[in-house]
C-alpha positions in Angstrom: 20.5 -22.7 -15.6 19.9 -23.6 -19.3 23.7 -23.4 -19.9 24.3 -26.0 -17.0 21.7 -28.3 -18.5 23.2 -28.0 -22.0 26.7 -28.6 -20.7 25.8 -31.8 -18.8 23.8 -33.0 -21.7 26.7 -32.4 -24.1 29.2 -34.1 -21.8 26.9 -37.1 -21.4 26.3 -37.5 -25.1 30.1 -37.3 -25.8 30.7 -40.1 -23.3 27.9 -42.1 -24.7 29.6 -42.0 -28.0 32.8 -43.5 -26.8 33.7 -47.1 -27.7 35.6 -47.8 -24.4 32.5 -48.3 -22.2 32.3 -51.2 -19.8 28.6 -51.6 -19.5 25.3 -50.4 -20.6 22.5 -50.8 -18.1 18.8 -50.3 -18.2 17.2 -49.1 -14.8 13.8 -48.4 -13.4 12.5 -47.9 -9.9 10.6 -46.0 -7.2 10.9 -42.3 -6.5 9.9 -40.4 -3.4 10.1 -36.6 -3.7 9.9 -34.0 -1.0 9.5 -30.2 -1.3 10.2 -28.0 1.7 8.8 -24.4 1.3 10.0 -22.0 4.0 8.8 -23.2 7.5 5.8 -25.0 6.2 5.4 -28.8 6.5 7.1 -30.6 3.6 4.9 -31.9 0.8 5.6 -35.3 -0.6 5.0 -37.0 -3.9 5.6 -40.6 -5.2 6.3 -41.9 -8.6 8.9 -43.7 -10.6 11.8 -43.4 -13.1 13.2 -45.4 -16.0 16.2 -45.0 -18.3 19.6 -46.0 -19.4 23.1 -45.5 -18.1 26.6 -46.1 -19.5 29.7 -47.0 -17.5 32.9 -45.5 -19.0 36.0 -46.8 -17.3 38.5 -44.2 -16.2 41.1 -46.0 -14.0 40.9 -49.1 -11.8 37.4 -49.3 -10.3 36.6 -45.7 -11.1 34.1 -45.0 -13.9 32.1 -42.1 -15.3 28.4 -43.0 -15.7 26.3 -40.6 -17.9 22.6 -41.4 -18.4 19.2 -40.4 -19.7 16.1 -40.9 -17.6 12.4 -40.2 -17.5 10.7 -39.5 -14.2 7.1 -39.0 -13.0 5.8 -38.0 -9.6 2.2 -37.4 -8.3 0.4 -36.6 -5.1 -3.2 -36.0 -3.9 -4.5 -34.0 -1.1 -8.0 -33.9 0.2 -10.0 -32.0 2.8 -13.6 -31.9 3.9 -15.9 -29.8 6.1 -18.8 -31.8 7.3 -20.5 -34.2 4.9 -21.4 -31.6 2.2 -18.2 -29.6 1.5 -15.0 -31.2 0.2 -12.0 -30.3 -1.8 -9.1 -32.2 -3.4 -5.9 -31.4 -5.4 -3.9 -33.7 -7.6 -0.3 -32.8 -8.6 1.5 -34.5 -11.5 4.9 -33.8 -12.9 7.0 -35.4 -15.7 10.6 -34.6 -16.4 13.8 -35.7 -18.3 16.9 -36.2 -16.2 20.5 -36.3 -17.3 22.8 -37.6 -14.6 26.6 -37.4 -14.9 27.9 -39.6 -12.1 31.3 -40.9 -11.0 31.2 -44.3 -9.5 33.7 -46.6 -7.8 33.2 -50.3 -7.6 34.8 -53.1 -5.5 34.5 -56.8 -6.3 33.3 -58.7 -3.3 33.2 -62.1 -5.0 32.9 -63.7 -8.4 30.2 -61.7 -10.3 29.3 -59.7 -7.2 30.3 -56.1 -6.8 29.5 -53.1 -4.6 29.8 -49.6 -5.8 29.2 -46.0 -4.7 28.2 -43.2 -7.0 27.7 -39.5 -6.9 27.6 -36.3 -9.0 25.2 -33.8 -10.7 21.9 -34.4 -12.5 20.3 -31.8 -14.8 16.5 -31.9 -15.0 14.2 -30.5 -17.6 10.5 -30.4 -16.7 8.2 -31.7 -19.4 4.9 -31.1 -17.6 3.8 -29.9 -14.2 0.1 -29.6 -13.5 -2.4 -29.3 -10.7 -6.1 -30.3 -10.8 -8.3 -28.9 -8.1 -11.9 -30.1 -7.4 -14.3 -28.6 -5.0 -17.8 -30.1 -4.1 -20.6 -28.6 -2.2 -23.9 -30.5 -2.0 -24.5 -31.9 -5.4 -22.5 -29.3 -7.3 -18.8 -29.5 -8.1 -16.1 -27.3 -9.8 -12.9 -28.5 -11.4 -9.9 -26.1 -12.1 -6.7 -27.1 -13.9 -3.4 -25.2 -13.6 -0.3 -25.6 -15.7 2.6 -24.6 -13.4 4.8 -23.8 -16.4 2.4 -21.1 -17.5 3.6 -19.2 -14.5 7.0 -17.6 -15.2 7.9 -17.8 -11.5 8.0 -21.6 -11.6 11.3 -23.2 -12.7 11.3 -25.7 -15.4 15.1 -26.4 -14.9 16.9 -27.8 -11.9 20.3 -29.2 -11.0 20.6 -31.9 -8.3 23.6 -33.1 -6.4 23.5 -36.5 -4.9 24.7 -40.0 -4.7 24.2 -43.5 -3.3 25.2 -47.1 -3.2 24.6 -50.1 -5.4 25.1 -53.8 -5.6 25.5 -55.9 -8.8 25.1 -59.6 -8.8 25.8 -61.0 -12.2 23.8 -58.7 -14.5 21.3 -57.5 -11.9 21.8 -54.1 -10.2 20.2 -52.7 -7.1 20.7 -49.1 -6.2 19.7 -46.7 -3.4 20.3 -43.0 -3.8 19.4 -39.4 -2.7 19.5 -36.1 -4.7 19.0 -32.6 -3.5 17.8 -29.8 -5.8 20.2 -26.8 -5.8 17.9 -24.5 -7.7 14.9 -22.8 -6.0 11.7 -24.1 -7.5 10.4 -20.5 -7.7 11.8 -17.4 -9.3 11.4 -13.7 -8.5 12.5 -11.3 -5.8 9.7 -12.3 -3.4 9.7 -16.0 -4.3 9.5 -18.5 -1.4 12.6 -20.6 -0.7 11.6 -24.1 -2.0 13.9 -27.0 -2.8 13.1 -30.5 -4.0 14.8 -33.7 -2.7 14.5 -37.2 -4.1 15.0 -40.6 -2.6 15.3 -43.4 -5.2 15.4 -47.2 -5.1 16.1 -48.8 -8.5 16.6 -52.2 -10.1 18.7 -52.5 -13.3 20.1 -55.0 -15.8 23.6 -54.6 -17.1 24.4 -55.8 -20.7 
């Protein structure tokens, strides 16, 4: 897994260093993340992403687009029993993402283009934490858990995905979907859990 992340990062940095790029774009947007564990109901988290991408022309409308992005997702769950007993949990995760996309664009009109993109994204988790709080009457107890302290929780992942985008003058709008290929948990008895991400972004191309 680390070798995959290192390979994608090295390839992206090599392409970022070329002088034949067509565009540099800064992008940010909304991120909806879903995890499905076995037959259980999926858990959802919301957040955002921000980063930079380069478009390196290959031939015609075909480009290679490496990038470097930061993402954050969070979710909160609550439950209660009567008016005196309650519990809540807050999940927060931060990560660095290195996409290496191919994209193909078609000019619709002057300064107006549509493009499709797809490829792998390597992810390195910076922080993944849970905060649990239980209250009974006037007493409460707070517990904090660092998921990466558990050797069975993967810090690395590789996503495959793609999407579609529009560019009007220097403004870009993108919609995409990624599916995590690596099980979030390790070990012989680990549950089968994969993360998928739906993204809507707005960018500015220089």
